[in-house]
Structures are given as C-alpha cells and as structure tokens.
C-alpha positions as a Markdown table, in Angstrom:
| # | Residue | x | y | z |
|---|---|---|---|---|
| 1 | Met | -225.2 | -146.1 | 264.1 |
| 2 | Lys | -225.5 | -143.3 | 261.8 |
| 3 | Val | -227.3 | -143.9 | 258.7 |
| 4 | Ala | -225.9 | -141.9 | 255.7 |
| 5 | Asp | -227.8 | -141.6 | 252.0 |
| 6 | Leu | -224.9 | -141.5 | 249.1 |
| 7 | Tyr | -225.4 | -138.8 | 246.5 |
| 8 | Ile | -223.6 | -139.5 | 243.4 |
| 9 | Arg | -223.6 | -136.6 | 240.4 |
| 10 | Val | -221.7 | -136.8 | 237.5 |
| 11 | Ser | -222.0 | -134.8 | 234.1 |
| 12 | Thr | -221.5 | -136.4 | 230.8 |
| 13 | Asp | -217.8 | -134.3 | 230.0 |
| 14 | Glu | -216.5 | -135.0 | 233.7 |
| 15 | Gln | -216.9 | -139.1 | 233.0 |
| 16 | Ala | -214.4 | -138.7 | 230.2 |
| 17 | Asp | -212.1 | -136.2 | 231.6 |
| 18 | Lys | -212.0 | -136.1 | 235.2 |
| 19 | Gly | -212.7 | -139.6 | 236.0 |
| 20 | Tyr | -215.7 | -138.8 | 237.8 |
| 21 | Ser | -217.4 | -141.9 | 236.8 |
| 22 | Gln | -220.3 | -142.8 | 239.1 |
| 23 | Arg | -218.6 | -146.8 | 240.1 |
| 24 | Asp | -216.0 | -144.7 | 241.3 |
| 25 | Gln | -217.4 | -142.1 | 243.5 |
| 26 | Glu | -219.7 | -145.3 | 244.8 |
| 27 | Asp | -216.7 | -147.3 | 245.6 |
| 28 | Arg | -215.4 | -144.3 | 247.6 |
| 29 | Leu | -218.2 | -143.4 | 249.5 |
| 30 | Lys | -218.8 | -147.1 | 250.6 |
| 31 | Arg | -215.2 | -147.3 | 251.7 |
| 32 | Tyr | -215.4 | -144.4 | 253.8 |
| 33 | Cys | -218.9 | -145.6 | 255.3 |
| 34 | Ser | -217.5 | -148.8 | 256.0 |
| 35 | Ser | -214.0 | -147.4 | 257.7 |
| 36 | Asn | -216.1 | -144.7 | 260.1 |
| 37 | Asn | -219.0 | -147.4 | 260.9 |
| 38 | Ile | -221.7 | -145.6 | 259.3 |
| 39 | Ser | -225.1 | -147.3 | 257.7 |
| 40 | Ile | -225.9 | -147.1 | 253.9 |
| 41 | Gly | -229.5 | -145.8 | 253.1 |
| 42 | Gln | -230.3 | -145.1 | 249.6 |
| 43 | Ile | -227.9 | -144.2 | 247.0 |
| 44 | Ile | -228.9 | -141.6 | 244.9 |
| 45 | Tyr | -227.5 | -141.1 | 241.2 |
| 46 | Glu | -227.5 | -138.1 | 239.3 |
| 47 | Asp | -226.2 | -137.0 | 235.8 |
| 48 | His | -227.5 | -133.5 | 235.7 |
| 49 | Ser | -225.7 | -130.4 | 236.2 |
| 50 | Ala | -224.8 | -128.7 | 239.4 |
| 51 | Lys | -225.8 | -125.2 | 238.7 |
| 52 | Ser | -229.0 | -125.5 | 240.6 |
| 53 | Phe | -230.8 | -128.1 | 242.9 |
| 54 | Asn | -233.4 | -128.4 | 240.3 |
| 55 | Arg | -232.4 | -132.2 | 239.3 |
| 56 | Pro | -234.7 | -134.9 | 239.4 |
| 57 | Gly | -232.4 | -137.5 | 241.6 |
| 58 | Trp | -232.0 | -134.6 | 244.3 |
| 59 | Ile | -235.5 | -133.6 | 244.2 |
| 60 | Arg | -236.2 | -137.0 | 244.8 |
| 61 | Leu | -234.2 | -137.3 | 247.9 |
| 62 | Leu | -235.3 | -134.1 | 249.4 |
| 63 | Thr | -238.8 | -135.4 | 249.1 |
| 64 | Thr | -237.7 | -138.7 | 251.4 |
| 65 | Leu | -235.9 | -136.5 | 253.8 |
| 66 | Lys | -238.7 | -134.6 | 254.7 |
| 67 | Lys | -240.9 | -138.0 | 255.8 |
| 68 | Lys | -241.3 | -138.5 | 259.4 |
| 69 | Ser | -240.0 | -142.2 | 258.8 |
| 70 | Cys | -236.8 | -140.9 | 257.4 |
| 71 | Lys | -233.9 | -142.0 | 259.6 |
| 72 | Thr | -231.0 | -140.4 | 257.6 |
| 73 | Asn | -228.5 | -138.4 | 259.6 |
| 74 | Leu | -225.9 | -137.6 | 256.8 |
| 75 | Ile | -225.7 | -137.0 | 253.0 |
| 76 | Leu | -222.7 | -138.0 | 251.9 |
| 77 | Phe | -220.7 | -137.3 | 248.8 |
| 78 | Thr | -217.0 | -137.4 | 247.3 |
| 79 | Lys | -216.2 | -133.4 | 246.9 |
| 80 | Trp | -218.5 | -129.9 | 247.3 |
| 81 | Asp | -218.5 | -129.9 | 243.7 |
| 82 | Arg | -220.6 | -133.2 | 243.4 |
| 83 | Phe | -223.5 | -131.4 | 246.4 |
| 84 | Ser | -223.3 | -127.8 | 244.0 |
| 85 | Arg | -221.6 | -125.6 | 241.8 |
| 86 | Asn | -223.6 | -122.1 | 243.1 |
| 87 | Ala | -222.2 | -120.8 | 246.2 |
| 88 | Gly | -225.7 | -118.9 | 247.1 |
| 89 | Asp | -228.2 | -121.9 | 246.5 |
| 90 | Ala | -225.8 | -124.2 | 248.4 |
| 91 | Tyr | -225.8 | -122.2 | 251.5 |
| 92 | Gln | -229.9 | -122.4 | 251.4 |
| 93 | Met | -230.0 | -125.9 | 250.9 |
| 94 | Ile | -227.6 | -126.6 | 253.8 |
| 95 | Ser | -230.1 | -124.6 | 255.8 |
| 96 | Thr | -233.1 | -126.4 | 255.0 |
| 97 | Leu | -231.0 | -129.6 | 255.8 |
| 98 | Ala | -230.0 | -128.5 | 259.2 |
| 99 | Lys | -233.7 | -128.0 | 259.7 |
| 100 | Leu | -234.5 | -131.6 | 259.2 |
| 101 | Gly | -231.1 | -132.6 | 261.4 |
| 102 | Ile | -229.4 | -133.8 | 258.5 |
| 103 | Glu | -225.8 | -132.9 | 257.3 |
| 104 | Pro | -224.4 | -132.6 | 254.4 |
| 105 | Gln | -220.2 | -133.6 | 254.0 |
| 106 | Gly | -217.4 | -134.0 | 251.2 |
| 107 | Val | -215.7 | -137.1 | 252.4 |
| 108 | Glu | -212.7 | -135.6 | 250.5 |
| 109 | Gln | -213.2 | -131.9 | 251.5 |
| 110 | Pro | -214.4 | -132.7 | 255.1 |
| 111 | Leu | -215.6 | -129.6 | 257.2 |
| 112 | Asp | -216.9 | -129.3 | 260.6 |
| 113 | Leu | -219.7 | -126.6 | 259.9 |
| 114 | Ser | -220.3 | -125.8 | 263.3 |
| 115 | Ile | -216.9 | -124.2 | 263.5 |
| 116 | Pro | -217.5 | -120.6 | 262.0 |
| 117 | Glu | -214.0 | -120.5 | 260.5 |
| 118 | Asn | -214.8 | -123.8 | 258.4 |
| 119 | Lys | -217.2 | -121.8 | 256.5 |
| 120 | Met | -214.8 | -119.9 | 254.5 |
| 121 | Met | -213.2 | -122.6 | 253.3 |
| 122 | Leu | -216.8 | -124.1 | 252.3 |
| 123 | Ala | -217.0 | -120.7 | 250.4 |
| 124 | Ile | -213.9 | -121.6 | 248.2 |
| 125 | Tyr | -214.9 | -125.2 | 247.9 |
| 126 | Leu | -218.2 | -123.9 | 246.3 |
| 127 | Ala | -216.9 | -121.0 | 244.5 |
| 128 | Ala | -214.0 | -122.5 | 242.5 |
| 129 | Pro | -216.2 | -124.9 | 240.5 |
| 130 | Glu | -218.5 | -121.8 | 240.1 |
| 131 | Val | -215.7 | -119.5 | 239.0 |
| 132 | Glu | -214.3 | -122.4 | 236.4 |
| 133 | Asn | -217.7 | -122.9 | 234.9 |
| 134 | Asp | -218.0 | -119.1 | 234.3 |
| 135 | Arg | -214.6 | -118.7 | 233.0 |
| 136 | Arg | -215.0 | -121.7 | 230.9 |
| 137 | Ala | -218.2 | -120.4 | 229.6 |
| 138 | Leu | -216.9 | -116.9 | 228.6 |
| 139 | Asn | -214.1 | -118.6 | 226.3 |
| 140 | Val | -215.9 | -120.2 | 224.6 |
| 141 | Phe | -218.2 | -117.1 | 224.0 |
| 142 | Tyr | -215.4 | -114.9 | 223.3 |
| 143 | Gly | -213.8 | -117.6 | 221.2 |
| 144 | Met | -217.1 | -118.2 | 219.0 |
| 145 | Arg | -217.1 | -114.3 | 218.8 |
| 146 | Arg | -213.6 | -113.7 | 217.5 |
| 147 | Ala | -214.5 | -116.8 | 214.8 |
| 148 | Lys | -217.5 | -115.0 | 213.9 |
| 149 | Lys | -215.6 | -111.6 | 213.3 |
| 150 | Glu | -213.0 | -113.7 | 211.1 |
| 151 | Gly | -216.6 | -114.4 | 208.8 |
| 152 | Arg | -216.5 | -118.3 | 210.0 |
| 153 | Val | -220.2 | -119.8 | 210.2 |
| 154 | Met | -220.3 | -121.7 | 213.9 |
| 155 | Gly | -222.0 | -125.1 | 214.0 |
| 156 | Lys | -224.1 | -126.7 | 211.5 |
| 157 | Ala | -224.1 | -125.2 | 207.8 |
| 158 | Pro | -227.3 | -123.4 | 206.9 |
| 159 | Phe | -229.3 | -125.5 | 204.2 |
| 160 | Gly | -227.9 | -125.3 | 200.6 |
| 161 | Tyr | -224.5 | -125.4 | 202.6 |
| 162 | Ala | -222.4 | -128.0 | 203.5 |
| 163 | Asn | -219.4 | -128.8 | 206.6 |
| 164 | Lys | -215.8 | -129.6 | 205.4 |
| 165 | Ser | -212.6 | -129.4 | 206.9 |
| 166 | Arg | -208.8 | -128.6 | 205.9 |
| 167 | Glu | -206.1 | -130.8 | 206.1 |
| 168 | Asn | -205.2 | -128.4 | 209.5 |
| 169 | Gly | -208.4 | -129.4 | 210.8 |
| 170 | Glu | -209.9 | -125.7 | 209.8 |
| 171 | Lys | -213.6 | -126.1 | 209.6 |
| 172 | Tyr | -215.3 | -124.2 | 206.9 |
| 173 | Ile | -218.5 | -124.5 | 204.6 |
| 174 | Val | -219.1 | -124.7 | 200.8 |
| 175 | Leu | -222.2 | -124.5 | 198.5 |
| 176 | Gln | -223.8 | -128.0 | 197.9 |
| 177 | Glu | -226.1 | -129.4 | 195.1 |
| 178 | Pro | -228.9 | -129.3 | 194.5 |
| 179 | Glu | -229.9 | -127.4 | 197.7 |
| 180 | Ala | -227.8 | -124.4 | 196.6 |
| 181 | Ser | -229.5 | -123.9 | 193.2 |
| 182 | Ala | -233.0 | -124.5 | 195.3 |
| 183 | Met | -232.6 | -122.0 | 197.9 |
| 184 | Asn | -231.1 | -119.5 | 195.0 |
| 185 | Trp | -234.5 | -120.1 | 193.1 |
| 186 | Ala | -236.4 | -120.0 | 196.7 |
| 187 | Phe | -235.4 | -116.3 | 197.2 |
| 188 | Asn | -235.9 | -115.5 | 193.4 |
| 189 | Glu | -239.5 | -116.5 | 193.7 |
| 190 | Ile | -240.3 | -114.8 | 197.3 |
| 191 | Ala | -239.0 | -111.9 | 196.1 |
| 192 | Lys | -241.5 | -111.9 | 193.3 |
| 193 | Gly | -244.4 | -111.9 | 195.9 |
| 194 | Val | -246.6 | -113.9 | 194.3 |
| 195 | Leu | -246.6 | -117.3 | 196.2 |
| 196 | Ala | -246.1 | -117.9 | 200.3 |
| 197 | Ser | -242.8 | -118.9 | 201.6 |
| 198 | Asn | -244.4 | -122.4 | 203.0 |
| 199 | Gln | -245.5 | -122.7 | 199.2 |
| 200 | Ile | -242.1 | -121.9 | 198.0 |
| 201 | Arg | -240.7 | -124.3 | 200.7 |
| 202 | Lys | -242.7 | -127.4 | 199.8 |
| 203 | Arg | -241.2 | -127.0 | 196.2 |
| 204 | Val | -237.2 | -126.8 | 197.2 |
| 205 | Asn | -238.0 | -130.2 | 199.0 |
| 206 | Glu | -239.1 | -131.4 | 196.0 |
| 207 | Leu | -235.9 | -130.3 | 194.2 |
| 208 | Thr | -233.4 | -131.4 | 196.8 |
| 209 | Ile | -232.9 | -134.8 | 198.4 |
| 210 | Lys | -232.2 | -133.4 | 201.7 |
| 211 | Lys | -235.5 | -132.0 | 203.3 |
| 212 | Val | -236.1 | -128.5 | 204.8 |
| 213 | Ser | -238.9 | -128.2 | 207.7 |
| 214 | Arg | -241.1 | -125.2 | 207.8 |
| 215 | Thr | -239.5 | -123.6 | 210.6 |
| 216 | Ser | -235.7 | -124.0 | 209.6 |
| 217 | Phe | -236.7 | -122.7 | 206.2 |
| 218 | His | -237.7 | -119.7 | 207.8 |
| 219 | Val | -234.9 | -118.9 | 209.7 |
| 220 | Ala | -232.9 | -119.8 | 206.6 |
| 221 | Ile | -234.4 | -117.1 | 204.3 |
| 222 | Arg | -233.4 | -114.6 | 207.3 |
| 223 | Asn | -230.0 | -115.8 | 207.0 |
| 224 | Pro | -227.2 | -113.0 | 206.0 |
| 225 | Ile | -224.9 | -116.0 | 205.1 |
| 226 | Tyr | -226.9 | -116.5 | 201.9 |
| 227 | Tyr | -225.2 | -113.0 | 200.5 |
| 228 | Gly | -222.2 | -113.4 | 202.1 |
| 229 | Lys | -222.5 | -112.0 | 206.0 |
| 230 | Val | -222.4 | -112.9 | 209.1 |
| 231 | Phe | -224.1 | -110.9 | 211.9 |
| 232 | Leu | -222.3 | -110.0 | 214.9 |
| 233 | Glu | -224.4 | -109.4 | 218.2 |
| 234 | Lys | -224.0 | -106.5 | 220.2 |
| 235 | His | -221.8 | -106.8 | 223.4 |
| 236 | Lys | -220.5 | -104.2 | 226.0 |
| 237 | Asp | -219.4 | -101.0 | 223.7 |
| 238 | Glu | -219.6 | -102.9 | 220.7 |
| 239 | Glu | -222.7 | -102.1 | 218.2 |
| 240 | Ala | -224.0 | -105.1 | 216.1 |
| 241 | His | -223.1 | -105.1 | 212.7 |
| 242 | Phe | -221.8 | -107.5 | 209.8 |
| 243 | Val | -218.7 | -108.8 | 208.6 |
| 244 | Asp | -217.5 | -110.2 | 205.4 |
| 245 | Gly | -218.0 | -113.8 | 205.5 |
| 246 | Gln | -215.7 | -116.7 | 204.6 |
| 247 | Arg | -217.8 | -118.8 | 202.1 |
| 248 | Glu | -219.2 | -118.0 | 198.5 |
| 249 | Ala | -222.6 | -115.9 | 198.4 |
| 250 | Leu | -225.2 | -117.6 | 196.9 |
| 251 | Ile | -227.5 | -114.5 | 196.3 |
| 252 | Ser | -227.1 | -110.8 | 195.9 |
| 253 | Glu | -227.5 | -108.3 | 198.9 |
| 254 | Glu | -230.0 | -106.7 | 196.7 |
| 255 | Leu | -231.8 | -109.5 | 196.2 |
| 256 | Phe | -231.9 | -110.5 | 200.1 |
| 257 | Asn | -233.1 | -107.3 | 201.1 |
| 258 | Arg | -236.0 | -107.2 | 198.6 |
| 259 | Val | -236.9 | -110.6 | 199.8 |
| 260 | Gln | -236.9 | -109.2 | 203.8 |
| 261 | Glu | -238.9 | -106.4 | 202.7 |
| 262 | Ile | -241.7 | -108.6 | 201.6 |
| 263 | Leu | -241.6 | -111.0 | 204.4 |
| 264 | Asp | -241.4 | -107.7 | 206.9 |
| 265 | Gly | -244.9 | -106.1 | 205.0 |
| 266 | Lys | -242.8 | -103.3 | 204.0 |
| 267 | Arg | -243.0 | -103.9 | 199.7 |
| 268 | Arg | -246.4 | -103.9 | 198.8 |
| 269 | Leu | -246.8 | -105.5 | 195.0 |
| 270 | Gln | -249.5 | -104.9 | 192.3 |
| 271 | Arg | -250.3 | -108.5 | 192.3 |
| 272 | Pro | -253.7 | -110.7 | 192.5 |
| 273 | Asn | -254.3 | -112.5 | 196.1 |
| 274 | Thr | -253.0 | -115.6 | 195.2 |
| 275 | Lys | -251.0 | -116.4 | 198.3 |
| 276 | Ile | -252.7 | -119.6 | 199.5 |
| 277 | Leu | -253.2 | -122.5 | 196.9 |
| 278 | Ser | -256.7 | -123.1 | 196.3 |
| 279 | Gly | -258.4 | -126.7 | 196.6 |
| 280 | Glu | -259.8 | -128.6 | 193.6 |
| 281 | His | -263.5 | -126.6 | 194.5 |
| 282 | Phe | -261.9 | -123.4 | 193.9 |
| 283 | Pro | -259.2 | -123.2 | 191.2 |
| 284 | Leu | -260.1 | -119.7 | 190.8 |
| 285 | Arg | -260.0 | -118.1 | 194.3 |
| 286 | Gly | -257.6 | -115.5 | 194.4 |
| 287 | Phe | -258.1 | -114.3 | 190.7 |
| 288 | Leu | -261.9 | -113.2 | 191.0 |
| 289 | Val | -263.2 | -109.4 | 191.3 |
| 290 | Cys | -266.6 | -109.4 | 193.0 |
| 291 | Pro | -268.8 | -107.1 | 190.1 |
| 292 | Lys | -270.7 | -105.4 | 193.0 |
| 293 | Cys | -267.7 | -103.7 | 195.2 |
| 294 | Gly | -264.7 | -104.7 | 193.0 |
| 295 | Lys | -262.8 | -106.2 | 196.0 |
| 296 | Asn | -261.1 | -109.8 | 195.5 |
| 297 | Ile | -263.3 | -112.8 | 196.0 |
| 298 | Thr | -263.0 | -115.6 | 198.5 |
| 299 | Ala | -264.5 | -118.9 | 198.7 |
| 300 | Ser | -265.6 | -121.2 | 201.1 |
| 301 | Ala | -268.0 | -124.5 | 201.7 |
| 302 | Ser | -271.3 | -124.7 | 203.4 |
| 303 | Lys | -272.1 | -128.2 | 205.1 |
| 304 | Gly | -275.7 | -129.3 | 204.1 |
| 305 | Arg | -277.6 | -132.0 | 205.3 |
| 306 | Asn | -276.3 | -134.7 | 203.2 |
| 307 | Asn | -273.9 | -133.0 | 201.0 |
| 308 | Arg | -270.8 | -130.1 | 201.1 |
| 309 | Tyr | -272.0 | -127.1 | 198.5 |
| 310 | Tyr | -268.9 | -125.3 | 197.3 |
| 311 | Tyr | -269.4 | -121.0 | 196.9 |
| 312 | Tyr | -267.4 | -118.3 | 195.5 |
| 313 | His | -268.0 | -115.2 | 197.7 |
| 314 | Cys | -267.7 | -111.4 | 198.6 |
| 315 | Asn | -267.6 | -110.4 | 202.4 |
| 316 | Ala | -270.5 | -110.6 | 203.9 |
| 317 | Ala | -271.2 | -106.9 | 203.9 |
| 318 | Cys | -271.4 | -107.0 | 200.0 |
| 319 | Gly | -273.5 | -110.1 | 199.8 |
| 320 | Phe | -272.5 | -111.6 | 196.4 |
| 321 | Arg | -272.6 | -115.3 | 196.4 |
| 322 | His | -272.4 | -117.8 | 193.4 |
| 323 | Arg | -272.3 | -121.8 | 193.3 |
| 324 | Ala | -268.5 | -122.6 | 192.4 |
| 325 | Glu | -269.6 | -125.3 | 189.9 |
| 326 | Leu | -270.9 | -122.7 | 187.7 |
| 327 | Val | -268.5 | -120.3 | 187.6 |
| 328 | Asn | -265.8 | -123.2 | 187.2 |
| 329 | Ser | -268.0 | -124.3 | 184.1 |
| 330 | Val | -268.4 | -120.6 | 182.7 |
| 331 | Phe | -264.3 | -120.2 | 183.1 |
| 332 | Glu | -263.5 | -123.8 | 181.3 |
| 333 | Glu | -266.1 | -122.9 | 178.4 |
| 334 | Gly | -263.8 | -119.7 | 177.9 |
| 335 | Leu | -260.6 | -121.7 | 178.1 |
| 336 | Lys | -261.7 | -123.5 | 175.2 |
| 337 | Gln | -262.2 | -121.0 | 173.0 |
| 338 | Leu | -258.7 | -120.0 | 173.4 |
| 339 | Glu | -257.3 | -123.8 | 173.0 |
| 340 | Met | -254.2 | -124.3 | 170.9 |
| 341 | Thr | -253.6 | -126.1 | 168.0 |
| 342 | Glu | -251.8 | -129.7 | 168.3 |
| 343 | Pro | -248.6 | -128.3 | 166.4 |
| 344 | Ala | -248.7 | -125.3 | 168.7 |
| 345 | Arg | -248.9 | -127.2 | 171.6 |
| 346 | Lys | -246.1 | -129.5 | 170.6 |
| 347 | Leu | -243.7 | -126.6 | 169.5 |
| 348 | Ile | -244.3 | -124.9 | 172.8 |
| 349 | Lys | -243.8 | -127.9 | 175.0 |
| 350 | Lys | -240.3 | -128.7 | 172.7 |
| 351 | Val | -239.3 | -124.8 | 173.5 |
| 352 | Phe | -239.6 | -125.3 | 176.9 |
| 353 | Leu | -237.9 | -128.6 | 177.4 |
| 354 | Asp | -234.7 | -127.5 | 175.5 |
| 355 | Asn | -234.9 | -124.3 | 177.6 |
| 356 | Tyr | -235.0 | -126.6 | 180.8 |
| 357 | Gln | -232.3 | -129.1 | 179.8 |
| 358 | Lys | -230.1 | -126.1 | 178.1 |
| 359 | Phe | -230.5 | -123.4 | 181.7 |
| 360 | Ile | -231.4 | -125.8 | 184.2 |
| 361 | Lys | -230.6 | -129.2 | 184.2 |
| 362 | Ala | -227.3 | -129.7 | 182.0 |
| 363 | Pro | -225.8 | -126.9 | 185.0 |
| 364 | Gln | -227.2 | -128.7 | 187.6 |
| 365 | Asp | -226.0 | -131.8 | 186.6 |
| 366 | Glu | -222.5 | -130.9 | 186.0 |
| 367 | Arg | -222.2 | -128.9 | 189.1 |
| 368 | Lys | -223.3 | -131.9 | 190.7 |
| 369 | Lys | -220.5 | -134.2 | 188.7 |
| 370 | Leu | -217.8 | -131.8 | 190.0 |
| 371 | Ser | -219.0 | -131.8 | 193.5 |
| 372 | Asp | -218.9 | -135.5 | 193.7 |
| 373 | Glu | -215.4 | -135.6 | 191.9 |
| 374 | Ile | -214.1 | -133.1 | 194.7 |
| 375 | Asp | -215.4 | -135.3 | 197.6 |
| 376 | Arg | -214.1 | -138.4 | 195.6 |
| 377 | Leu | -210.8 | -136.5 | 195.7 |
| 378 | Asn | -210.7 | -135.5 | 199.2 |
| 379 | Ser | -211.4 | -139.2 | 200.3 |
| 380 | Arg | -208.7 | -140.3 | 198.8 |
| 381 | Ile | -206.3 | -137.7 | 200.6 |
| 382 | Ser | -207.7 | -139.0 | 204.0 |
| 383 | Leu | -207.2 | -142.6 | 202.5 |
| 384 | Ala | -203.4 | -141.7 | 202.3 |
| 385 | Arg | -203.4 | -140.2 | 205.6 |
| 386 | Asn | -204.4 | -143.3 | 207.2 |
| 387 | Lys | -202.1 | -145.4 | 205.5 |
| 388 | Leu | -199.4 | -143.0 | 206.3 |
| 389 | Leu | -200.4 | -143.2 | 210.1 |
| 390 | Ser | -200.4 | -147.2 | 209.7 |
| 391 | Glu | -197.1 | -146.9 | 208.0 |
| 392 | Ile | -198.0 | -148.3 | 205.0 |
| 393 | Ile | -196.7 | -145.7 | 203.3 |
| 394 | Thr | -193.8 | -143.5 | 203.9 |
| 395 | Asp | -193.7 | -139.9 | 204.4 |
| 396 | Glu | -192.6 | -139.1 | 200.5 |
| 397 | Glu | -195.5 | -140.9 | 199.0 |
| 398 | Tyr | -198.0 | -139.3 | 200.9 |
| 399 | Leu | -196.8 | -136.1 | 200.0 |
| 400 | Glu | -196.5 | -137.0 | 196.7 |
| 401 | Ile | -200.3 | -138.3 | 196.7 |
| 402 | Lys | -201.5 | -135.0 | 198.4 |
| 403 | Lys | -200.1 | -132.8 | 196.2 |
| 404 | Glu | -201.5 | -134.2 | 193.0 |
| 405 | Tyr | -205.2 | -134.8 | 194.3 |
| 406 | Lys | -204.8 | -130.9 | 196.1 |
| 407 | Glu | -204.0 | -129.7 | 192.7 |
| 408 | Gln | -207.0 | -131.4 | 190.9 |
| 409 | Val | -209.2 | -130.5 | 193.8 |
| 410 | Glu | -208.3 | -126.6 | 193.1 |
| 411 | Lys | -209.0 | -127.0 | 189.5 |
| 412 | Leu | -212.1 | -128.2 | 190.4 |
| 413 | Glu | -213.4 | -125.8 | 192.7 |
| 414 | Thr | -212.7 | -123.3 | 190.4 |
| 415 | Gln | -214.6 | -124.8 | 187.7 |
| 416 | Leu | -217.4 | -125.0 | 189.9 |
| 417 | Met | -216.9 | -121.6 | 191.1 |
| 418 | Ile | -216.8 | -120.3 | 187.3 |
| 419 | Ser | -220.3 | -122.6 | 186.8 |
| 420 | Arg | -222.6 | -121.0 | 189.0 |
C-alpha cells in the first residue's frame, strides 16, 4: 500500500473568496486516499503564500522526507496551485522529490509526469496562478498610481489628518485638531533651526492626544502632503514629479522647502549650538564660548572614586576646563542682578497669558468644536442610513434628513477652513 503525506495550503484571502478552507481540502484528500487504497502519513497545514517554497510547513515536510526512515511515496494536494504558484521553483522541487522517490500529485488535476506531453499541462497549471497573481498586482499598482495622479492620499492619513468617507464611498482626508496645529508649529520650529527635530517631536506629543513615534515623525516632516502635493514616483518613461493634492495644505511650499534644507544640512544659520538639551548639571552647555580659542564649550562628567564630577570644557587640544558648579553659580549671581521687580513680573505674565488665550487657545478650541460638530452630524447621517436599510424610515424621510445635515456640514467646513 502506498503512503501519502497530505499537503493543505491556504492563504487568508482565498479562505473567504474561493472556499479553499483547510477543512474542505482535508476532506477531499482523505476521500481520495480512501477510494484509491492509499495510507495517510502526516498531514501538513500551511497558511503561507505559494510564491516560493520558503514556507515553514513545507520546510518541515521536506526535512522529514529526507530521513532514511521515511516511508512516504506520495505528496497529495487538491490542485497544483496549492503546491506552487511559481513554475520555475515547482519544476526544481519536483526534481528534488523525484530523487527521493516521491511523487507530488494534485488529486483534482492528476498528471502522469512520466509522460513528456503531460509536462505541458503541468506548465499551464503552474503558470495560470502565477499570471493571475502578477495581473492582480499590476492592477493594484496602476490603480494606486491613478489615484495618486488625481491627488488622492493612499492608505492611512499622515499625522495631523484623518481618514473620511463620502456618501458614495470615496475616501479622502481632512485636517484633524489638535494634531494639525501641532504639526504646523513643528514645521515652523524646525525652520528656525534652533531645536533638534526629536525635541520638537516630544513637544508635539505633549500638545496632542495622539502620539507620534520618532520614525513616524521623521517620515512626516519629509512628506509633501503637508504643503498640498503628492509625490508620483518614476515609472517607465514617466519621470517622477509632484501633483496637486485633493486636500487642504497645512503649510506653505516655501516653509516646507526651508525645513528640508535644514534637515539636509544645506542651510547654515548663525545660532548657538543648542541642538542637544542639557541636563540639570550643564544648563549652559552650548551657550558658552571658550576664552582661549573662541570655540563653543561642551560639558561632561568624570567618575571619581566616590562621586561624579561635572565640568565645562573645550576640546583636548585647547585644554580649557572648569568645574560646572562654579560656572553655574557665577551665572546665577549675574542673573540676580537682572532680576525684575514683582509688578513687572506680574505684568509680563499677564501679557503672555492674554496673548496665549487670544491667539492660540481660543482658536484651537473653536476649531475643535467645529470638528466635533461635523463628526456628530456625519454620525447622524450614518444613523439615518441604517434606519433606511432597516426600513424604519422611508426614502423621502432619509433624503430630507440627509439634505438638512449636509447643508449644516458644508457651512461648518467653510467656517473651519476660514478659521485656519
């Protein structure tokens, strides 16, 4: 009696669309073995793509087949596309199995590979799924490229924007507060060239509900979406270029380009070396100039036998070095001589708070209120649609509700745009 190992492979999309469930394949293979008096050895379940044989289940199966104690004569699967979707790899694997005395066979597409003409049919069985995969990938690529040419953003909205859907199912993105204002502030801060981008990112996370990671932030500040453009990559004879996006720009193109120059190191600004925030022991690091050579002074700590000692110092060639505690105390004494009177301090604090409330806090609150109201109205439209589908309300009632709320949404979106 022949001994067969059953190979059952399925990918996630096929389970729902084509009925290739593992249980269904297993039933069909077992019925085949029962009808043909074939003994079943091991059953291998796989949920990886068949583009290559670098699959965990197949690797385990092949390792077992190479053992001298292996008694397997057949590897059975339902169709040849369960075995492979790459013709070149499939022929090579068939040759490897033949050397082990093992025959692969698709029970619903049986082929006697000892007959030369059947190899033409095998090529068709193997090539058809590969062509299908390539065509599907090409269709997706051209579809996404066409959407980009129309200025649409594909996938998840960048930080500061939110994904939305229109009534017809079309996807689009809109500015989202407070993240949008925080990103606007971030671009302007980077353009000043004073703080490092990661310091600005941490400040953005303090201003927003959602948090942005270091990697995501560095990708975001390079994204032309923020000044209303979509980048279209080079393809064949078509050169790479920018197209106008279907969204509201957050910043100007001039500001975006200035930020890119700073990130690329092309713009040099006359400013103190303050890219790194200093610790509590070195508050003056980056602001001091060496009295011997005129270069910026840095700082570091030295570990003694029992304590750590902190110093401001120049480079090794210069050799200037001074205890941080003494330098800090001299600076503090100088600040005390410039201390403001209490009435002046209160006046300045009041001016700062009034300006913050007038130019930052109040506009942010108003934009947030408008955004929340727009979301609430869109939710009511969706609720009315659900009631229509459930036949709770009539078509006329739904259209009346939709018209009323859509007019309100358009007015609020106009107010939101003006408030920018």
